[in-house]
N, C-alpha and C positions, 0 to 999 in steps of 0.2 A: 568705222574709223575713216577719217578724212584728213586732208591737209597735204602740203607739198613737201613735208620733211623727207630727207633721204633715209632716215631711220627713226625708230621710236625707242623709248625706254620701256623696260618691262620689269615688274616685280612679281615674284611667284609666292603665293600664300599657301600654307598647309593648314588644314583644319580637320577637325573630327567629323565623322559621318553624322549628319543631322544639322550641320551648320551651313548648308548650301545657300539658303536665303540670305543669311547674315553676310556671307562672303561675297555674294553677288552685289549686295547693297554697298559693300565697302568700295567696290570699283567706282560706283557713281559718286559716293560721298567724298572720295579722295581726289576726284577730278579725272578719273580714267576715261579713255576714249573707246574702250572695248575690253573684252576679256574672253578667255577660253578656259573651260572647266574640264578636268580629267578626274574621274571618280573610280575608286576601288572600294571593296568592302570595308577596309580599315581606315581610309582617309580620303580627303578631297584635296586636289591641287587646283588652284585658280591662278592663271597668269593674267595680270592686269597690264594693259598698255597705256603709256603716257606720252604726251607730246614732248618735243625737245625744246619748247619755249622756256623751260626751266631745267636746271641740271638734275641728275638722278637723286642727289642728296635731298633736294627740295621735296620731291615726290615721296621719298622714303620717310621724311619727317612728317609730311601730311598724313601718310598712311599709318605710321606708328602712333600719331596723336589720336587717331580714331580707334585703333586696335587696343590701345592701352587699357580701357575699362573692360574689355572682353576677355574671355578665357577660351582656350582651345584653338586659337588661331595665331600663327606666327609667320613671319616672312622668312623664306628659306633660300631664295635665289633672286638675283637681279642682274641686269645687264642691258644691252641694246640689241635691236634686231632690225635688219634692213627692211625698208618699206616694201610692202607687197600689195598686190591688187586684192585687198581684203574682201571687197564686195562680191567679187566673182569666186574667190577661193572658198569662202564659207558655204556658198551654194553648192560647190563641187563636193563638199563633205556629206551631201545628202543625195546620193544617186538612187535610182529606182532599186527597190529591195524586194526580191521575192521572199514571201513568208509562207511556210507550210506548203501545201499542195495547190492552193487556190488563189491566195492573195498576192498582190504586189503593192507595196507602200511607195507612194510618190509624193515629193514636194510639188506644189502647183506649177513650178516652172518646167517640170518634166512632162506636163500634160501633152499627149500626142505620141509619147514613146512607150505606151503601155503594151506589154505582150498580149497577144490576142487570146491566149489560153488562160489568162488570170484575171481576177476581179480587182480593179484598181481601187485603192483607198488613198484619197488625196488629203494629206495632212501638212499644214504649215508648221515648220519647226520653230515653235515659240517657246515660252517658258513653262507651259503646262506639261506635266508628266505624260509620256506616252506618244512619242513621235513615231514609234515603230522600229527605231534603230537600236533600242535596248533589248537585251535578251529576254527580260521578263515580259515585255509586251509581245515579243515574237512567240514566246511559249503560250501566252494567253490566246493569241489569235489562232495558233495551231490547234489548241484544245477546243476552241470555239468551232472551227470548221469541222473537227472530228465529231462533235456531239450536237451541234445545232440542227434543229428540224424546222422546216417552213411553218410559219404562222405561230411559232412559239412566242409567248410573252417573255420579255427580257428585262432584267435590271442590271445596270452598270453602276456599281457603288465605288465612289472615288474615281469618277470618270476621267479626270485629267483633260486630255486633248479630245476625248470622245471617240477615239479610234476603235475601241472595242464595240460600242453599240453601233457605230457606223458599219463595222464589219458584219454585225448581226443583221442590220437592216438589209445589207447587200445579199445576205443569205436567206432573206425572206421573213424576217421577224414580224410578229404581230404588234401588240402594244409594247412600247419601249419606255422604260423609266431610267433616268440618269440623275445621279446625285453627286455633289462634291462639296466638301466642307469649305473650300476656298472660293468665295464669290468672284474673285478676280479672274478665275479661269473660265467662267461661263461665257464671256465674250469670245474667248478663243474657241470654245466649243461651237458657238453659233457660227463663227467664221468657217470652221472646218465642215460644219453641216452644209453651209452654202456652197463650199468647194465641191461637195459631193452631191449636190442637187437635192438635199433633204430639207424640207420645209419645217419651220419652227413648230408648227402644230402637230407634226408627226412624232414628237418626242416630249414626254413629260420631264422637262429639265428644270431642276430646282437645286438651291443650296440645301445641303442636308448632311447631318452627322451620322455616317454609316447607316444603320437601319432604324435609327431613332425616328419615330413618327412615320415610319414607312408602313402603310396599312394596305399592302397589296400582296397578292400571291402571283408567282411567276413560274414558268417552266425552266428558265435558265437565269441564274444569278452569276455575275462576274465581278471580281474584285482584284485589281492589280495594284496592291499597296504593300506597305511593309508589314512585318510580322506582328508588331504590337497591336495595331488596330484590327488586323485580321483575327487574332486570337480573341480579342474582346467581342468581335462580331459573331464568331462561329456559333456560340450557343443559341443565337436568335435565328440562324439560317434555316433550320428545319421547318419552322412555322411559316416561312416565306415561300418555301417550295411547294408547288402543286404535286399531286401524285406522280411519281416517277420523275420528278424534277431533278435538275443537275445544277451544282454550283462549281464554278471554276475559280480557283485561287492562284494568284501568281504574285511576283514581287518577293519571293522567298529564296533564301540561299540554301544550297544543298546541305550545309551544316545545320540548318534549322529544321530539316526534314523530320527528325525524330520528335522534336518538341511539338511541331505542328500536327504530326500524325496522331499524337496522344490527344491533342485538343479536339480534333475532329471526331476521334473515337468516343470521347466523353460526351460529345454533343449528339451522338446517335447517328453519325454519318460514316460512310465507308468509301474507300478509294475505288474508283473504277478505271482511272487512267492517270498517268503521270508522265512528266517530260523534264529532262535536264538539258541545259545548254550552258556550257562552261560551268561557272560556279552557281548558276541560278536554277531553281526548281519550281515547277508548277504542278497543280493537281486538279483532277475533276472528281467530284464526290456526289453521292446520292444518299438518301435515307436508308438505314439498315432495314 
């Protein structure tokens, strides 16, 4: 956000889970100068900010015109907010974050403030999933540090920001494969690799749909994504794991535990570790 206005208008949208991308795009399409997202298991709230060069009614009309053909998104609140030092405040929302027993996640502007007894993971808070500040990513990193062994070959499926395979490399991984269905996130992954001193040739990074056309075996497979793609991928996981290999799944809600436990059992996998954090759950499994 920029400009000399003493205040900004804001309009808050409410949408169903799964409409994150559509809602964020509405901020740009309607002329917004910035937005803040708040997510819960049931819904998403997105506050969009607008300049005061037009009155609030103008911006509401613009937004409603774009929302009209969409379903599941409504405007629920609006008003004005005093101008803030946005460019510094949003950075303060990403302080160094200790995760598990070994890691600390840091945005690049905190380089130099790393605790000496922790492994730093530098991640730029962008649009890709997995900044380290979400419980599901913290669960996956904690399970990773518990079970990762040096020189293990690793696959990170649905890599997002790349934080999981970056953590694996920091723990001494051997060959590393990373896949994501969204080609737009790959540039962010490369940026985060550079922040962590990881060269492009160290990682087999490609666009990929889960385990489709993945013709490798690994000691450790990680996937921090939502339950639907996880369940569709689980039957194919045993063939990807080497003897005594481990798979780590996160991105799951505690209320989805029973459903997912049944799916991994049917796939010939058994739970060896699990972790809950607030309403989120993750699990480490191996072949029966």
